[in-house]
GUZA-142693 format. One line per field, with one value per residue (C-alpha): x, y, z; residue number from 1. Coordinates in nm, 4 decimals. Last residue first. Example, Ala and Ser with C-alpha at 12.3 -4.5 7.8 and 13.67 -1.06 7.14 Angstrom:
<keros>
east <- c(1.3670:1.2300)
north <- c(-0.1060:-0.4500)
up <- c(0.7140:0.7800)
num <- c(2:1)
</keros>
This chain:
<keros>
east <- c(34.1816:34.0136:33.6834:33.6068:33.6720:33.9941:34.1106:34.0081:34.2357:34.5014:34.4812:34.4361:34.7285:35.0132:34.8993:34.9692:35.2869:35.3960:35.3387:35.5823:35.8411:35.8857:35.7986:35.8838:35.4965:35.4305:35.0450:34.9221:34.6037:34.4983:34.2376:34.1777:34.0759:33.9442:33.8804:34.0006:34.0361:34.3691:34.1828:34.3474:34.5948:34.3447:34.3843:34.4919:34.4492:34.6074:34.5975:34.7911:34.7649:35.0834:34.9753:35.2353:35.1718:35.2326:35.1414:34.9748:34.8939:34.6716:34.7239:34.8009:34.6739:34.8236:34.5962:34.6783:34.2854:34.1738:34.4552:34.1423:33.8815:34.0771:34.2382:33.9159:33.8307:34.1351:34.3043:34.3159:34.5596:34.8752:34.8835:34.6741:34.7827:34.4841:34.5188:34.3794:34.3900:34.3848:34.2731:34.5741:34.5874:34.5785:34.8422:34.8318:35.1341:35.0509:35.0817:34.8966:34.8530:35.1597:35.1294:35.0572:35.0340:34.8716:34.8743:34.6827:34.6366:35.0288:35.1612:35.4856:35.6279:35.3581:35.3112:35.6885:35.6650:35.3347:35.5138:35.8334:35.6411:35.4759:35.7794:36.0260:36.3851:36.6046:36.9234:36.8904:36.6401:36.3431:36.2893:36.2899:36.1681:35.8229:35.8764:35.7069:35.3391:35.1347:34.8626:34.8333:34.7872:35.1158:35.2604:35.0536:35.1867:35.5739:35.4688:35.3558:35.6634:35.8681:35.6597:35.7258:36.0458:36.1867:36.0275:36.1390:36.4645:36.4504:36.3407:36.2037:35.8715:35.4974:35.5464:35.4362:35.3373:35.2741:35.0385:34.9875:34.6370:34.3953:34.0147:33.7630:33.4521:33.4445:33.0851:33.1261:33.3863:33.5609:33.5828:33.7482:33.7893:33.9436:34.0964:34.3455:34.6961:34.8640:34.7375:34.8356:35.1406:35.2483:34.9863:34.9952:35.3280:35.2693:34.9704:35.2235:35.5122:35.2617:35.0816:35.4890:35.5596:35.2367:35.3064:35.6631:35.5208:35.2600:35.5659:35.4674:35.3451)
north <- c(4.9625:5.1863:5.0696:5.3968:5.2597:5.1078:5.4418:5.6012:5.3357:5.4581:5.7763:5.7754:5.5057:5.7241:6.0317:5.8649:5.7316:6.0729:6.2437:6.0443:6.0224:6.3775:6.4773:6.8874:6.8729:6.9817:6.9096:6.7771:6.8649:6.6565:6.7296:6.4281:6.3689:6.0993:6.0827:6.4177:6.3229:6.3738:6.2511:5.9289:5.8931:5.9023:6.1465:6.1062:6.4763:6.4519:6.8323:6.9065:7.1833:7.1855:7.3111:7.4786:7.4633:7.7628:7.6470:7.8877:7.7449:7.6236:7.6600:7.3624:7.2570:6.9928:6.8065:6.6018:6.5415:6.4451:6.3626:6.2363:6.1763:5.9190:5.7933:5.6964:5.5099:5.3190:5.2517:5.5913:5.6973:5.5634:5.8187:5.9127:6.2485:6.4629:6.6982:6.9895:7.0695:7.4199:7.4215:7.4114:7.7350:7.7103:7.9367:7.8758:7.8631:7.8412:7.6459:7.6171:7.3916:7.1553:6.8570:6.5157:6.3859:6.0426:5.9248:5.6552:5.4176:5.4459:5.2816:5.3237:5.5182:5.7450:5.8527:5.9009:6.1367:6.3331:6.4040:6.5283:6.7440:6.9237:6.9396:6.7436:6.9394:6.6434:6.6433:6.2619:6.1303:6.0883:5.7278:5.8037:6.0554:5.9772:5.6777:5.3778:5.1595:4.8331:4.7688:4.4264:4.5921:4.5719:4.7110:5.0263:5.0319:5.0119:5.3143:5.5216:5.4998:5.5593:5.8169:5.9930:5.9316:6.0716:6.3520:6.4303:6.3876:6.5420:6.8915:7.0750:6.8881:6.7926:6.4223:6.2112:5.8995:5.6745:5.4412:5.0983:4.8873:5.1308:4.9987:5.0866:5.2548:5.5769:5.7289:5.8729:6.1171:6.0738:6.3610:6.3887:6.6402:6.7617:6.4490:6.4283:6.4141:6.4479:6.1580:6.1099:6.0654:6.5034:6.6199:6.3439:6.4872:6.7923:6.7566:6.5062:6.7262:7.0260:6.8034:6.7037:7.0453:7.0922:6.7810:6.8869:7.2464:7.0314:6.8803:6.4703:6.3311)
up <- c(17.8132:17.6578:17.8888:18.0479:18.3785:18.2985:18.1677:18.4874:18.7058:18.4002:18.4036:18.8171:18.9306:18.6716:18.8233:19.1931:19.0319:18.8244:19.1753:19.4190:19.2232:19.1310:19.4904:19.3502:19.3090:19.6210:19.5577:19.2564:19.0382:18.7743:18.4561:18.2154:17.8425:17.6500:17.2122:17.0946:16.7098:16.5261:16.2318:16.2500:16.4922:16.7795:17.0178:17.4413:17.6468:17.9858:18.1790:18.4791:18.6991:18.9398:19.3039:19.4992:19.8989:20.1405:20.5051:20.8140:21.0999:21.3976:21.7698:21.8904:22.2297:22.4765:22.7108:23.0115:23.0687:23.4572:23.6939:23.9195:23.6876:23.5133:23.8637:23.9012:23.5974:23.6436:23.3536:23.1711:23.4619:23.3343:23.0693:22.7682:22.6560:22.5364:22.2393:22.0705:21.7318:21.5820:21.1853:20.9560:20.6946:20.3412:20.1516:19.7788:19.5236:19.1335:18.8293:18.5203:18.2874:18.2302:18.0036:17.9336:17.5674:17.4820:17.0933:16.9925:16.6909:16.6406:16.2987:16.4120:16.0969:16.0352:16.4229:16.4517:16.1307:16.2552:16.5918:16.4087:16.2357:16.5362:16.6966:16.8551:16.7533:16.5797:16.7807:16.8802:16.6569:16.8467:16.9278:17.4188:17.4165:17.2284:17.4581:17.3211:17.3711:17.2729:17.4819:17.6849:18.0824:18.1917:17.8318:17.9286:18.3042:18.1404:17.8809:18.1627:18.3446:18.0546:18.0017:18.3532:18.3417:18.0331:18.0472:18.3860:18.2776:17.9883:18.1261:17.8572:17.9477:17.7067:17.7897:17.5091:17.4314:17.1768:17.1775:17.0330:17.0867:17.2671:17.3071:17.0536:17.2344:17.0719:17.0301:17.3738:17.3714:17.7201:17.9708:18.2806:18.5220:18.8507:18.9400:19.2451:19.2875:19.6145:19.8443:20.2292:20.3506:20.2997:20.5074:20.7234:20.7981:20.8499:21.0791:21.2843:21.3042:21.4171:21.6743:21.7826:21.8444:22.1004:22.2868:22.3633:22.5246:22.7124:22.8314:22.7972:23.1793)
num <- c(205:204:203:202:201:200:199:198:197:196:195:194:193:192:191:190:189:188:187:186:185:184:183:182:181:180:179:178:177:176:175:174:173:172:171:170:169:168:167:166:165:164:163:162:161:160:159:158:157:156:155:154:153:152:151:150:149:148:147:146:145:144:143:142:141:140:139:138:137:136:135:134:133:132:131:130:129:128:127:126:125:124:123:122:121:120:119:118:117:116:115:114:113:112:111:110:109:108:107:106:105:104:103:102:101:100:99:98:97:96:95:94:93:92:91:90:89:88:87:86:85:84:83:82:81:80:79:78:77:76:75:74:73:72:71:70:69:68:67:66:65:64:63:62:61:60:59:58:57:56:55:54:53:52:51:50:49:48:47:46:45:44:43:42:41:40:39:38:37:36:35:34:33:32:31:30:29:28:27:26:25:24:23:22:21:20:19:18:17:16:15:14:13:12:11:10:9:8:7:6:5:4:3:2:1)
</keros>
């Protein structure tokens, strides 16, 4: 039978691993203009970030997904002239030049740190005696106890809006929370899935 201290240590490792492996991003709110009944056809993708590598990774991921769904899409970072400041006027010029019918913009609205409590866990060690009823009762339980612990996590709240370029009207919005936002590839992949699942349900793609 494994030493109880070793079992307790394994429990902690497995618990943390479970938290990390679970979905890190969840939807906290969503809205669609009930009067908008068209499908997206030509979309400009904008990820608001000072880190160009992060921005390109996010925008390129969404562009690829839009195209797989039969929607034309372009990364704003990819077509912004080198050295040109990316602001409202630049966006207007790009929209006019490329005839986009919609713009999707994702931005960070809040970053906060929280401490969460992982409750105690009992672990029953399954040994050879499990094969015999008498052996089971005779040797009883090999049990390890994890008394619980605190975990520090970072939560990034993101807002994704879609505007119809004609009239600059908001037609769709979704807010999400991402845990452990340092896992960039995973967060972007999860966010992409959530966005396109909702866009599909809302008949925008």
